[in-house]
C-alpha positions in Angstrom: 84.8 202.9 113.8 87.1 200.3 115.3 87.3 198.4 112.0 88.2 201.6 110.1 91.0 202.4 112.6 92.4 198.8 112.4 92.4 199.1 108.6 94.3 202.4 108.6 96.9 201.0 111.0 97.3 197.9 108.8 97.9 200.0 105.7 100.5 202.2 107.4 102.4 199.1 108.7 102.5 197.6 105.2 103.8 200.8 103.5 106.5 201.2 106.1 107.8 197.7 105.3 108.1 198.5 101.6 110.2 201.6 102.0 112.7 200.1 104.3 113.3 196.9 102.2 114.5 198.7 99.1 116.8 201.4 100.5 120.1 199.6 100.6 120.0 196.7 98.1 120.6 196.4 94.4 117.5 197.3 92.4 116.5 194.0 90.9 113.3 192.1 90.9 113.4 189.3 93.5 111.8 187.0 90.9 115.0 187.1 88.8 117.1 185.7 91.7 114.6 183.1 92.7 113.7 181.6 89.3 117.1 181.4 87.6 120.3 183.3 87.6 122.4 183.7 84.5 125.6 181.7 84.4 128.4 183.6 86.0 131.9 183.6 84.6 134.8 182.6 86.8 135.6 185.6 89.0 138.3 184.0 91.1 141.7 185.4 90.8 143.8 188.5 91.2 143.2 191.9 89.7 145.6 194.9 89.8 145.6 198.6 89.2 147.6 200.2 86.3 150.6 201.0 88.6 151.2 197.3 89.1 153.0 197.0 85.7 155.5 199.6 86.8 155.9 198.3 90.4 159.7 197.6 89.8 160.1 201.4 89.2 158.5 202.2 92.5 154.9 203.0 91.3 152.1 202.5 93.8 149.7 199.7 93.0 146.5 198.1 94.4 145.6 194.4 94.1 142.3 192.7 94.6 142.1 189.0 95.4 138.7 187.3 94.8 137.7 183.8 96.0 134.4 182.1 95.6 133.0 181.0 99.0 129.6 179.6 97.9 127.5 179.5 94.7 126.4 183.0 95.3 129.1 184.7 97.4 132.7 185.7 97.1 135.3 187.0 99.4 137.2 190.2 98.3 140.6 191.1 99.8 142.3 194.4 98.9 146.0 195.0 99.4 148.7 197.2 98.0 152.4 197.9 97.8 154.1 197.6 101.2 157.8 197.5 100.3 158.8 201.1 100.8 155.9 202.8 102.6 152.6 202.0 104.3 150.0 200.4 102.0 147.9 202.7 99.8 144.7 200.7 100.2 143.7 197.8 102.4 140.5 195.9 103.0 140.3 192.7 105.1 138.5 189.8 103.4 134.9 191.0 102.8 131.9 188.9 101.7 130.0 190.0 98.7 126.7 188.4 97.4 125.8 187.9 93.8 122.9 190.2 92.8 122.9 189.3 89.1 125.3 187.7 86.7 128.8 189.0 87.2 127.7 191.6 89.7 128.3 191.2 93.4 127.4 193.5 96.3 129.1 194.1 99.6 128.3 196.4 102.5 131.2 198.7 103.4 130.5 201.0 106.4 126.8 200.1 106.0 126.9 201.4 102.3 126.3 199.0 99.3 129.3 198.7 97.0 129.2 196.8 93.6 131.9 194.6 92.1 131.2 194.2 88.4 133.2 191.5 86.6 134.1 191.1 83.0 136.4 188.5 81.4 139.5 190.6 82.1 138.6 193.1 84.9 136.6 194.1 87.9 135.2 197.5 88.5 134.4 198.7 92.0 131.7 201.4 92.5 129.2 202.5 95.1 125.6 201.6 94.4 124.6 205.2 95.1 126.9 207.9 93.8 126.4 210.0 96.9 128.2 207.1 98.8 131.4 207.4 96.7 133.3 208.8 99.7 133.1 205.4 101.4 135.6 204.0 98.9 138.2 206.6 100.1 137.9 205.3 103.7 140.0 202.2 102.9 142.9 204.2 101.2 145.4 206.8 102.2 146.7 209.8 100.5 143.5 210.7 98.7 143.3 207.3 96.9 140.1 205.4 96.4 139.0 201.8 95.8 136.7 203.0 93.0 137.8 202.1 89.5 138.8 199.2 87.3 141.4 196.6 88.0 142.8 194.2 85.3 143.0 190.5 85.9 146.5 189.1 86.3 148.0 185.6 86.6 150.6 186.9 89.1 150.3 185.9 92.7 150.0 189.2 94.5 149.3 188.3 98.1 
């Protein structure tokens, strides 16, 4: 009877570990990360919203600065227009970890957010659609960090 009880407790403890480890991380097989990661393009640089091209006409704009901190992590900094009014969106430097080639994940307000890079842009999106509201938290006036930003050679800091 004691062995049966010990076996049941052991099974319950194992299944509890499985459910908590997959709730807030990118859904990739751990073996992909440990064996080999595809080469990653250079993600360092500055990325801007569409309004940046018309900034001289007073349009709002948002800029994203990205710096590599290690082989598998980056630091993401969000800033925006500050010349006439308070900034639209801001985010202090935030670490993000590579989860697969050209995709990085950060935790914002305990929610996973993805930064997906291409040769010319970065797209910011929540891992889970129901968490999209978290990307409004860092902006004012109903704006959101969600969306695509195009790479620029301008210094935007």
